[in-house]
KOLMAR-462147 format. One line per field, with one value per atom (N, C-alpha, C, O): x, y, z; residue number from 1. Coordinates in nm, 2 decimals. Atoms other than C-alpha are relative to their C-alpha. Layout:
% residues N
east: [X ...] $
north: [Y ...] $
up: [Z ...] $
num: [NUM ...] $
This chain:
% residues 78
east: [-0.07 -4.14 0.15 0.25 -0.16 -3.84 0.03 0.10 -0.02 -3.82 0.09 0.20 -0.06 -3.72 0.09 0.19 -0.12 -3.52 0.17 0.29 -0.14 -3.29 0.05 0.17 -0.02 -3.30 0.06 0.15 -0.10 -3.19 0.14 0.24 -0.16 -2.91 0.08 0.19 -0.05 -2.82 0.05 0.16 0.00 -2.83 0.16 0.27 -0.10 -2.63 0.18 0.27 -0.13 -2.34 0.06 0.17 -0.05 -2.32 0.04 0.14 -0.05 -2.31 0.10 0.17 -0.13 -2.02 0.09 0.20 -0.11 -1.83 0.02 0.13 0.00 -1.92 0.07 0.15 -0.07 -1.79 0.13 0.20 -0.15 -1.47 0.07 0.18 -0.06 -1.42 0.00 0.11 0.02 -1.52 0.14 0.23 -0.12 -1.27 0.12 0.21 -0.14 -0.99 0.08 0.19 -0.06 -0.94 -0.01 0.03 -0.01 -0.98 -0.14 -0.12 0.14 -1.34 -0.07 -0.16 0.05 -1.44 0.10 0.19 -0.11 -1.24 -0.10 -0.22 0.08 -1.33 -0.07 -0.11 0.04 -1.47 -0.12 -0.16 0.12 -1.75 -0.11 -0.09 0.12 -2.11 -0.05 -0.13 0.04 -2.19 0.07 0.01 -0.07 -1.92 -0.11 -0.18 0.04 -2.06 -0.16 -0.22 0.18 -2.46 0.03 -0.05 -0.03 -2.33 0.04 -0.03 -0.08 -2.12 -0.09 -0.07 0.09 -2.39 -0.12 -0.17 0.12 -2.69 0.01 -0.08 -0.04 -2.51 0.06 0.06 -0.01 -2.40 -0.15 -0.20 0.19 -2.79 -0.04 -0.06 0.05 -2.88 0.07 -0.01 -0.06 -2.64 -0.05 -0.09 0.01 -2.70 -0.15 -0.16 0.11 -3.06 -0.07 -0.15 -0.02 -3.02 0.03 -0.01 -0.09 -2.80 -0.06 -0.06 0.09 -3.05 -0.11 -0.16 0.08 -3.29 0.00 -0.10 -0.02 -3.12 0.10 0.17 -0.08 -2.97 0.14 0.18 -0.16 -2.62 0.05 0.08 -0.04 -2.51 0.11 0.11 -0.14 -2.14 -0.03 -0.07 0.07 -2.22 -0.09 -0.06 0.12 -2.53 0.08 0.09 -0.11 -2.29 0.07 0.05 -0.10 -2.03 -0.04 0.03 0.05 -2.26 -0.10 -0.15 0.08 -2.47 0.13 0.12 -0.10 -2.14 0.07 0.12 -0.02 -2.06 -0.08 -0.04 0.08 -2.37 -0.01 -0.06 0.02 -2.35 0.16 0.15 -0.12 -2.00 -0.02 0.03 0.06 -2.16 -0.09 -0.10 0.12 -2.42 0.07 0.03 -0.07 -2.18 0.07 0.09 -0.10 -1.95 -0.08 -0.05 0.11 -2.28 0.00 0.04 0.04 -2.37 0.13 0.11 -0.11 -2.00 -0.02 -0.02 -0.02 -2.01 -0.12 -0.09 0.11 -2.35 0.00 -0.01 -0.02 -2.31 0.14 0.20] $
north: [-0.09 -6.56 -0.03 -0.07 0.05 -6.63 -0.12 -0.08 0.09 -6.94 0.07 0.03 -0.08 -6.72 0.08 0.09 -0.08 -6.49 -0.11 -0.10 0.07 -6.79 -0.08 -0.10 0.02 -6.93 0.06 0.02 -0.11 -6.64 0.01 0.01 -0.02 -6.61 -0.10 -0.08 0.09 -6.95 0.01 -0.03 -0.03 -6.87 0.08 0.04 -0.06 -6.60 -0.02 0.03 0.05 -6.77 -0.08 -0.07 0.08 -7.00 0.08 0.06 -0.10 -6.75 0.05 0.07 -0.07 -6.59 -0.08 -0.03 0.12 -6.90 -0.03 -0.04 0.03 -6.98 0.11 0.07 -0.15 -6.63 0.02 0.06 0.00 -6.64 -0.11 -0.09 0.07 -6.98 0.04 0.08 -0.03 -6.91 0.12 0.11 -0.13 -6.58 -0.08 -0.10 0.05 -6.74 -0.11 -0.10 0.09 -7.04 0.06 -0.01 -0.05 -6.81 -0.06 -0.07 0.07 -6.96 0.15 0.14 -0.15 -6.55 0.07 0.04 -0.11 -6.26 0.14 0.15 -0.08 -5.97 0.11 0.21 -0.11 -5.75 -0.09 -0.05 0.06 -6.04 0.03 0.07 -0.05 -5.95 -0.10 -0.06 0.10 -6.31 0.00 -0.02 -0.01 -6.27 0.11 0.07 -0.10 -5.95 -0.01 0.08 0.03 -6.08 -0.10 -0.09 0.12 -6.37 0.05 0.01 -0.04 -6.20 0.12 0.16 -0.10 -5.92 -0.04 0.01 0.05 -6.12 -0.10 -0.12 0.09 -6.35 0.10 0.05 -0.10 -6.03 0.05 0.06 -0.01 -5.94 -0.07 -0.02 0.10 -6.24 0.01 0.04 -0.02 -6.23 0.12 0.10 -0.08 -5.89 0.01 0.05 0.04 -5.94 -0.07 -0.03 0.09 -6.21 0.06 0.04 -0.10 -5.98 0.07 0.06 -0.11 -5.71 -0.07 -0.01 0.05 -5.96 -0.06 -0.10 0.06 -6.11 0.14 0.13 -0.11 -5.76 -0.02 0.00 0.02 -5.86 0.13 0.11 -0.16 -5.48 0.00 0.07 0.00 -5.55 -0.05 0.03 0.10 -5.84 0.07 0.06 -0.07 -5.63 0.10 0.11 -0.15 -5.30 -0.05 -0.01 0.05 -5.50 -0.07 -0.08 0.04 -5.68 0.11 0.09 -0.11 -5.35 0.04 0.01 -0.06 -5.20 -0.12 -0.09 0.08 -5.50 -0.04 -0.08 -0.01 -5.51 0.14 0.14 -0.13 -5.13 -0.06 -0.09 0.03 -5.23 -0.07 -0.04 0.07 -5.50 0.06 0.02 -0.07 -5.29 0.11 0.13 -0.09 -5.02 -0.06 -0.01 0.10 -5.29 0.01 0.06 0.05 -5.41 0.12 0.12 -0.11 -5.06 0.08 0.16 -0.04 -4.99 -0.10 -0.06 0.09 -5.30 0.01 0.01 -0.01 -5.26 0.14 0.13 -0.13 -4.88 0.00 0.10] $
up: [0.05 2.80 0.07 0.00 -0.03 3.03 -0.10 -0.19 0.10 2.83 -0.13 -0.15 0.17 2.49 0.06 0.00 -0.04 2.69 -0.01 -0.05 -0.04 2.80 -0.14 -0.16 0.11 2.48 -0.11 -0.19 0.05 2.33 0.04 -0.02 -0.04 2.53 -0.01 0.00 0.04 2.47 -0.14 -0.17 0.18 2.09 0.02 -0.01 0.00 2.18 0.01 -0.05 -0.02 2.34 -0.11 -0.15 0.11 2.08 -0.13 -0.19 0.16 1.78 0.03 -0.07 0.01 1.93 0.02 0.02 -0.02 1.99 -0.18 -0.22 0.11 1.63 -0.10 -0.19 0.09 1.45 0.02 -0.06 -0.03 1.67 -0.07 -0.13 0.09 1.53 -0.13 -0.17 0.16 1.17 -0.03 -0.12 0.07 1.18 0.05 -0.03 -0.06 1.40 -0.12 -0.17 0.12 1.14 -0.15 -0.25 0.12 0.86 -0.09 -0.21 0.09 0.72 -0.01 -0.09 0.01 0.74 0.02 0.10 -0.03 0.70 0.10 0.11 -0.08 0.93 -0.10 -0.04 0.03 0.66 -0.11 -0.22 0.05 0.57 0.04 0.16 -0.08 0.66 0.05 0.14 -0.09 0.79 0.11 0.21 -0.15 1.05 0.09 0.18 -0.07 1.17 0.02 0.09 -0.01 1.15 0.11 0.21 -0.10 1.36 0.12 0.22 -0.13 1.62 0.05 0.16 -0.04 1.63 0.05 0.16 -0.07 1.67 0.15 0.23 -0.10 1.92 0.12 0.23 -0.12 2.14 0.02 0.13 -0.04 2.10 0.12 0.23 -0.05 2.24 0.16 0.25 -0.12 2.54 0.07 0.18 -0.07 2.61 0.07 0.19 0.00 2.62 0.15 0.23 -0.10 2.87 0.15 0.27 -0.10 3.06 0.08 0.20 -0.06 3.12 0.07 0.17 -0.08 3.22 0.11 0.17 -0.12 3.49 0.07 0.17 -0.08 3.58 0.06 0.17 0.01 3.50 -0.09 -0.21 0.09 3.37 -0.06 -0.16 0.03 3.31 -0.15 -0.24 0.10 3.05 -0.13 -0.25 0.08 2.90 -0.09 -0.21 0.06 2.84 -0.11 -0.22 0.10 2.68 -0.13 -0.23 0.13 2.44 -0.07 -0.18 0.07 2.38 -0.11 -0.23 0.06 2.24 -0.11 -0.22 0.14 2.05 -0.12 -0.23 0.11 1.88 -0.08 -0.19 0.07 1.79 -0.11 -0.23 0.09 1.64 -0.11 -0.22 0.13 1.44 -0.10 -0.21 0.04 1.34 -0.12 -0.24 0.09 1.19 -0.08 -0.19 0.08 1.04 -0.11 -0.22 0.12 0.85 -0.07 -0.18 0.07 0.76 -0.10 -0.19 0.09 0.63 -0.16 -0.27 0.13 0.40 -0.09 -0.21 0.05 0.28 -0.11 -0.23 0.06 0.19 -0.01 -0.06] $
num: [1 1 1 1 2 2 2 2 3 3 3 3 4 4 4 4 5 5 5 5 6 6 6 6 7 7 7 7 8 8 8 8 9 9 9 9 10 10 10 10 11 11 11 11 12 12 12 12 13 13 13 13 14 14 14 14 15 15 15 15 16 16 16 16 17 17 17 17 18 18 18 18 19 19 19 19 20 20 20 20 21 21 21 21 22 22 22 22 23 23 23 23 24 24 24 24 25 25 25 25 26 26 26 26 27 27 27 27 28 28 28 28 29 29 29 29 30 30 30 30 31 31 31 31 32 32 32 32 33 33 33 33 34 34 34 34 35 35 35 35 36 36 36 36 37 37 37 37 38 38 38 38 39 39 39 39 40 40 40 40 41 41 41 41 42 42 42 42 43 43 43 43 44 44 44 44 45 45 45 45 46 46 46 46 47 47 47 47 48 48 48 48 49 49 49 49 50 50 50 50 51 51 51 51 52 52 52 52 53 53 53 53 54 54 54 54 55 55 55 55 56 56 56 56 57 57 57 57 58 58 58 58 59 59 59 59 60 60 60 60 61 61 61 61 62 62 62 62 63 63 63 63 64 64 64 64 65 65 65 65 66 66 66 66 67 67 67 67 68 68 68 68 69 69 69 69 70 70 70 70 71 71 71 71 72 72 72 72 73 73 73 73 74 74 74 74 75 75 75 75 76 76 76 76 77 77 77 77 78 78 78 78] $
């Protein structure tokens, strides 16, 4: 189980970097669903590993990022 949490955490870090790079260089726009899916899933990965390691500040920060991404996705879809 620990290995999967670590892998998910590393995925999260890479996903956030990829999403930030894509938006920074205008490959995606802020209203693009793919941006929110990538950044939201990345934040979720970091949140999970942070809670697992009892590092609550990044866990709460990434919980908020995940919730923002979910709301943005819902606004795009509906």
